[in-house]
C-alpha positions in Angstrom: 23.0 -4.2 -29.9 23.2 -1.7 -32.9 20.5 1.0 -32.7 20.3 2.8 -36.0 17.4 5.3 -37.7 15.9 4.2 -40.6 13.8 5.8 -43.3 15.1 9.3 -42.8 17.1 9.4 -46.3 14.6 6.9 -47.9 11.1 8.4 -47.3 9.9 12.5 -47.4 7.6 12.1 -44.0 4.8 14.3 -44.6 4.7 17.5 -42.9 1.0 18.4 -42.6 -0.4 16.5 -39.8 2.9 14.3 -39.8 2.7 12.6 -36.5 -0.6 10.9 -37.4 0.3 10.3 -41.1 3.5 8.6 -40.0 1.6 6.5 -37.2 -1.2 5.6 -39.8 1.7 4.5 -42.5 3.4 2.6 -39.8 0.4 0.9 -38.3 -0.9 -0.2 -42.1 2.4 -1.4 -42.9 2.5 -3.8 -40.0 -1.0 -4.9 -40.9 -0.1 -5.4 -44.6 3.1 -7.3 -44.0 1.1 -9.5 -41.3 3.8 -8.3 -38.5 2.8 -7.9 -34.5 2.3 -4.4 -33.7 1.6 -2.6 -30.4 0.8 1.1 -30.0 0.4 2.9 -26.8 -0.1 6.3 -25.1 1.0 6.6 -21.5 -0.9 8.4 -19.1 -0.3 12.3 -18.8 1.6 12.5 -22.2 0.5 13.3 -25.7 2.9 11.2 -28.1 1.9 7.8 -29.0 4.5 5.1 -29.5 4.6 1.8 -31.4 6.9 -1.1 -32.2 6.7 -3.8 -34.6 8.3 -7.4 -34.0 9.9 -8.5 -37.3 10.0 -12.2 -36.5 6.6 -13.5 -37.7 6.1 -15.9 -34.9 4.2 -15.4 -31.6 6.9 -15.4 -29.0 5.6 -16.8 -25.6 7.9 -15.6 -22.6 8.0 -15.9 -18.8 7.4 -12.6 -17.3 10.9 -12.0 -16.2 12.0 -8.6 -16.8 15.5 -9.3 -16.0 15.8 -11.4 -19.3 13.7 -9.3 -21.7 15.0 -6.8 -24.1 12.9 -3.6 -24.7 9.5 -4.7 -26.0 6.0 -4.9 -25.2 4.2 -7.4 -22.6 0.6 -8.6 -23.5 -0.5 -11.3 -21.1 -3.9 -13.0 -20.8 -5.9 -13.3 -17.4 -5.0 -17.0 -17.1 -1.2 -17.9 -18.1 1.3 -20.1 -16.9 5.0 -19.4 -16.3 5.7 -19.2 -20.2 2.3 -17.8 -21.2 2.8 -14.3 -21.8 3.2 -12.8 -25.3 6.2 -10.9 -26.0 6.5 -8.5 -28.8 10.2 -7.7 -29.5 11.1 -3.9 -30.1 12.7 -4.6 -33.6 11.2 -1.3 -35.4 10.1 1.6 -32.6 8.3 4.6 -33.9 8.8 7.4 -31.2 8.9 11.2 -31.7 8.7 11.1 -35.3 11.7 8.9 -35.6 11.9 5.1 -36.5 14.6 3.2 -35.2 15.6 -0.3 -36.0 16.9 -2.4 -32.9 19.4 -4.9 -34.5 19.9 -7.5 -31.6 21.9 -10.4 -33.8 21.6 -9.5 -37.3 19.3 -12.4 -37.4 18.6 -13.3 -41.3 15.0 -13.6 -41.2 14.7 -10.6 -39.3 16.7 -8.4 -41.7 14.6 -10.1 -44.6 11.6 -9.0 -42.8 12.8 -5.5 -42.5 13.6 -4.9 -46.2 10.1 -6.4 -46.7 8.8 -3.8 -44.2 10.7 -0.9 -45.5 9.4 -1.4 -49.0 5.9 -1.7 -47.6 6.3 1.6 -45.7 7.7 3.8 -48.5 4.3 2.7 -50.4 2.2 3.6 -47.6 4.1 7.0 -47.2 3.9 7.9 -50.9 0.3 6.4 -51.7 -1.7 5.1 -48.3 -3.5 1.9 -49.5 -6.6 0.6 -47.3 -6.9 -2.9 -47.1 -7.4 -5.1 -43.8 -7.5 -2.9 -40.9 -7.1 -5.2 -38.2 -5.9 -9.0 -37.3 -8.7 -11.4 -36.4 -8.4 -14.3 -34.2 -8.7 -17.9 -35.3 -12.0 -18.3 -33.2 -15.3 -17.0 -35.1 -17.9 -15.0 -33.6 -20.2 -18.0 -33.2 -17.7 -19.5 -31.0 -18.3 -16.5 -28.4 -20.9 -16.8 -25.6 -22.4 -13.8 -23.7 -23.9 -14.1 -20.5 -27.7 -13.1 -20.1 -29.2 -10.7 -17.4 -30.6 -13.7 -15.5 -27.4 -15.9 -15.8 -25.1 -12.8 -14.6 -27.4 -12.2 -11.5 -27.4 -16.0 -10.7 -23.6 -15.7 -10.7 -24.0 -13.1 -7.9 -26.2 -15.0 -5.8 -23.9 -18.0 -5.8 -20.8 -15.7 -5.1 -22.7 -14.3 -2.0 -23.5 -17.8 -0.8 -19.6 -18.7 -0.9 -19.1 -15.6 0.6 -21.5 -16.4 3.5 -20.0 -19.7 3.9 -16.6 -18.3 4.3 -15.0 -19.7 1.0 -14.8 -16.4 -0.6 -14.3 -12.7 0.5 -14.9 -11.2 -3.0 -14.8 -12.1 -6.7 -15.0 -10.0 -9.6 -17.8 -11.3 -12.3 -17.4 -10.0 -15.6 -19.8 -9.5 -18.8 -19.1 -9.6 -22.5 -20.9 -8.0 -25.1 -20.9 -8.6 -29.2 -21.7 -5.6 -31.2 -21.3 -5.5 -35.1 -18.7 -3.7 -36.9 -19.2 -1.4 -39.5 -17.0 -2.3 -42.6 -15.5 1.1 -42.4 -14.6 0.6 -38.7 -10.8 2.0 -38.3 -8.8 0.8 -35.1 -6.3 3.1 -35.5 -9.0 6.0 -35.5 -10.5 4.8 -32.3 -7.1 4.6 -30.4 -6.6 8.4 -31.5 -10.1 9.1 -30.3 -9.6 7.4 -27.0 -6.2 9.1 -26.4 -8.0 12.5 -26.6 -10.9 11.4 -24.7 -8.8 9.7 -21.7 -5.7 11.7 -21.2 -5.2 9.8 -17.8 -5.3 6.6 -19.2 -3.0 3.9 -20.7 -4.6 3.8 -24.4 -3.3 0.7 -26.5 -3.9 -1.2 -29.7 -2.4 -4.5 -30.1 -2.7 -6.4 -33.3 -1.1 -9.9 -33.7 -1.7 -12.3 -36.5 -3.5 -15.4 -35.1 -4.0 -13.9 -31.7 -6.1 -11.0 -33.1 -6.4 -7.2 -32.2 -7.6 -5.6 -28.8 -8.0 -1.9 -28.3 -8.5 -0.1 -24.6 -8.3 2.6 -22.3 -7.5 1.6 -18.8 -6.9 3.6 -15.8 -5.3 1.0 -13.8 -1.6 0.8 -13.3 -0.2 -3.0 -12.5 3.1 -1.9 -12.3 6.1 0.9 -13.1 9.6 0.6 -12.6 11.1 4.0 -13.6 14.9 4.2 -12.7 15.1 3.4 -9.2 11.3 3.7 -8.1 9.0 1.0 -8.3 5.1 1.5 -8.2 1.7 0.0 -8.2 -1.6 1.2 -7.5 -5.0 -0.5 -5.6 -8.0 0.7 -7.9 -11.4 -0.6 -7.2 -14.7 0.6 -6.3 -17.0 2.4 -9.0 -19.7 5.2 -9.0 -21.2 7.5 -12.0 -19.5 10.8 -11.6 -22.1 13.4 -10.0 -21.3 17.0 -10.4 -23.8 17.6 -7.2 -21.5 15.3 -5.3 -21.3 11.8 -4.1 -20.3 9.6 -0.8 -18.7 6.4 -0.9 -20.7 3.3 0.7 -19.4 0.3 2.4 -19.4 -1.7 -0.5 -17.0 0.3 -2.5 -14.5 0.9 0.5 -14.5 -2.6 1.4 -13.7 -3.5 -2.2 -10.8 -0.9 -2.3 -9.5 -2.1 1.1 -9.5 -5.9 -0.1 -7.0 -4.8 -3.0 -4.8 -2.5 -0.7 -4.5 -5.2 1.8 -3.5 -7.6 -0.9 -0.7 -5.5 -2.2 0.6 -4.9 1.3 0.6 -8.7 1.6 2.5 -9.1 -1.4 5.1 -6.7 -0.2 5.5 -8.3 3.0 5.7 -12.0 1.4 8.9 -10.8 -0.7 10.5 -9.3 2.5 9.7 -5.9 1.9 8.7 -3.5 4.7 9.9 -0.4 3.5 7.4 0.7 1.0 5.1 4.0 1.1 1.4 4.3 0.9 -0.7 7.1 -0.2 -4.6 7.0 -0.2 -7.3 6.1 -0.7 -8.2 9.2 -3.1 -10.9 9.5 -5.7 -10.0 9.6 -9.6 -12.1 10.2 -12.7 -12.2 8.2 -15.8 -14.6 9.5 -18.3 -18.0 9.5 -16.5 -17.1 7.0 -13.8 -15.1 7.6 -10.3 -12.8 5.1 -8.6 -10.9 4.9 -5.4 -7.2 4.5 -5.7 -4.1 3.8 -3.5 -0.5 4.3 -4.4 2.4 2.1 -3.2 5.8 3.2 -4.0 9.1 1.3 -3.6 12.9 2.7 -3.7 15.1 0.0 -5.5 18.6 -0.2 -6.5 18.8 -0.1 -10.2 20.7 -3.4 -10.3 17.8 -5.0 -8.4 14.9 -3.5 -9.9 13.7 -5.7 -12.6 14.1 -8.8 -10.3 12.1 -7.2 -7.5 9.4 -6.0 -10.0 9.3 -9.4 -11.8 8.6 -10.9 -8.2 6.1 -8.4 -7.5 4.4 -9.0 -10.7 3.9 -12.6 -10.3 2.9 -11.9 -6.5 0.1 -9.4 -7.8 -1.5 -11.0 -10.8 -4.4 -11.6 -10.7 -5.4 -9.0 -8.0 -8.6 -8.8 -6.1 -9.4 -5.7 -8.4 -10.2 -8.1 -11.5 -10.2 -11.4 -9.7 -10.8 -11.8 -6.1 -9.9 -13.2 -2.8 -8.7 -15.6 -1.7 -6.9 -15.5 -5.1 -7.4 -19.4 -6.0 -10.8 -19.9 -4.6 -11.9 -16.7 -6.7 -10.3 -17.8 -9.9 -11.7 -21.1 -9.4 -15.1 -19.4 -9.3 -14.8 -17.3 -12.5 -13.7 -20.2 -14.4 -16.4 -22.6 -13.1 -19.1 -19.9 -13.5 -18.5 -17.3 -16.6 -19.4 -18.9 -19.8 -17.1 -16.4 -21.7 -13.2 -16.8 -21.8 -11.8 -13.6 -20.6 -8.5 -14.0 -22.7 -6.7 -10.8 -22.6 -9.4 -9.1 -20.5 -8.1 -8.3 -16.9 -4.6 -9.6 -18.1 -1.8 -7.0 -18.1 0.1 -5.1 -20.8 2.5 -2.4 -21.7 6.2 -1.7 -22.6 9.0 -2.8 -20.8 12.7 -2.4 -20.1 13.3 0.7 -22.3 15.7 3.5 -21.1 15.4 2.1 -17.7 11.5 2.1 -17.7 8.7 -0.4 -17.3 4.9 0.6 -17.7 2.4 -2.3 -17.2 -1.3 -1.9 -16.7 -4.2 -4.1 -16.2 -6.0 -4.6 -19.4 -9.5 -3.1 -18.5 -12.1 -0.8 -20.5 -11.0 -3.1 -23.7 -12.6 -4.6 -26.9 -11.5 -7.4 -28.9 -11.9 -7.2 -32.6 -13.3 -10.1 -34.6 -13.7 -10.2 -38.2 -17.2 -8.3 -38.3 -17.9 -8.0 -34.7 -16.1 -6.3 -31.5 -16.4 -8.2 -28.1 -16.6 -5.6 -25.1 -15.7 -6.6 -21.5 -16.3 -5.3 -18.2 -16.7 -6.7 -14.7 -17.9 -5.8 -11.6 -16.6 -6.7 -7.9 -19.1 -8.8 -5.7 -19.0 -8.6 -1.9 -21.8 -9.6 0.7 -23.1 -6.4 0.3 -23.5 -6.7 -3.5 -27.0 -6.5 -5.3 -27.2 -8.6 -8.3 -29.2 -6.0 -10.5 -26.9 -3.1 -9.3 -23.7 -5.0 -10.2 -25.4 -6.0 -13.6 -25.9 -1.9 -14.2 -22.4 -1.3 -12.9 -20.7 -3.7 -15.5 -23.0 -2.0 -18.0 -21.6 1.6 -17.3 -18.2 0.2 -18.0 -19.3 -1.5 -21.2 -20.9 1.7 -22.3 -17.7 3.7 -21.7 -16.3 2.1 -25.1 -19.3 1.5 -26.8 -20.1 5.1 -27.1 -17.0 5.4 -29.3 -17.7 2.5 -31.6 -17.9 3.1 -35.4 -16.7 6.6 -34.7 -19.1 8.1 -32.2 -16.8 10.6 -30.9 -16.0 11.8 -34.4 -19.6 11.6 -36.0 -17.8 10.4 -39.1 -19.6 7.1 -39.3 -22.8 5.4 -38.6 -23.5 5.8 -34.6 -25.8 4.5 -32.0 -28.4 6.7 -30.6 -28.8 7.1 -27.0 -32.0 5.0 -27.2 -30.0 2.2 -29.0 -27.1 2.3 -26.5 -29.4 2.2 -23.4 -31.5 -1.1 -24.6 -28.4 -2.8 -24.7 -28.2 -2.6 -21.0 -32.0 -3.2 -20.1 
């Protein structure tokens, strides 16, 4: 596979705010060229990265890391063995360098590269604003959102299933449709989220026909870095209070479900030499969560295979689905009136320099033609109270709602506090 840097001689990259201008030109070129693009910023880092797939086709793959080149996985909540979207890293933006990964000199890919180069040059010389994101085939009228009463009814039904022994826990989600201003800029929101959530995985994925998703998730699904494989149990939610707090029985039980599930996943793969640390409290914005880390030392030759097996065993975890897994999944599919699509799936870069970083797609929104659909969920156990679960999911929705239409930058029309609060009454 040939790897070469492109554009260094052809394009003079602007020096003033060069990183942001380069990222904007890269993103705009993908949208104008109707090419799939994924942008991300890993937790604890400061420089976003991006890849563009030059094939112009949606590539659904089995999530077998042993068979995949460098790219970006984007998995729906519910998917079969071959229903994970894979974006190949044909063009890679990293550290102010743009690299082209020439895998097999495919004629269509080479032609699309020339087309991309021409558009990129124009964007660097004279930025042109057209469409800012890809919309899905579905329209706003095709999306349903649960009412307060419907959600509370689901909680009561779930608790009855828990009492009967059919369920131990189930995660129920809400969706919320918010009108988008015509000046809304997904890339600007991505950049704001990078600033506000330095410890989150921030992403912007735009794929023709599939649509555009933006998020800032705190939850690691799986990380493979050289010879270390890691995952976490993240569950339980509280609002940050400077005066102090204590974790209740309900939150501790939620976290215990997820931790035990991960332990069992390791054991089912005949893996016993993993280490465990936690639970500890972490903060994401104004919310607190309980987190337990699991680590496993692996041989480089076996790392991708073990990671693939663990990924299949884990998804979807009790943190986003419930337990027992199949019964909780059936309950969700039978009662939630909205489709989760890529919400509570997983996403992230894979197989780059011996590293894979996959995260659960939480704190995210989907962009329609003139509307954003926000998603959030709450774990239901025997101790759950319907009203409190409605409010908890609302707090998570609020974490992203506050940033829509440039709230964090103050450059666009914003929601007043009372307008935001009315959404959750």
